[in-house]
C-alpha angles and dihedrals in degrees: 000000000000121000110240130198116267119256114282095241134132094202128031130180118199114200118193136164099229142021108269095028093101093047090053097043111035115354092123092053091046092050091050091047092051090048087053091054105268122142110224130201123190122210116191116192095201134024093228093249091162097041099115138089089213107105090201095053112126110230097221093048091046091050091050092050094047092047090051091049092049092049091049092049090048091052091051091052093046096245109168099215140008121200126187120202089191096215112167110274112248093013103076113133131185102256136154088248092055091048089050091050091050092050093045 
C-alpha cells in the first residue's frame, strides 16, 4: 500500500464510537497531519464501558480506564483535545440529541 500525503487541513476532528477506534483506523494519518501542522480534536461517543471480555468488569471502572488510555494515546500523538460524550456503549442510537451533541 503506498504512503500518501496527509490531508491538507489546518483543523481536523476525528469522531469515533469507542476509545481505541481512532488508533486502529487512522492514527498514522492523524500523526502525519499533526506533523504537517494540523490541530486535531478527538470526539469519542462512548467511553467503552462494555469493552471487556471479563464478565466481572465493573462498567464505571472500565470506562474510567479506557478514557485514561484514550487520553494518554491522544497526548502521545499530539492531539489537542479529547471529548467524551459518554453515551452507553452498545446502546448508541441515531437521535436528534446525539446529532446535536456531535455538532456542538
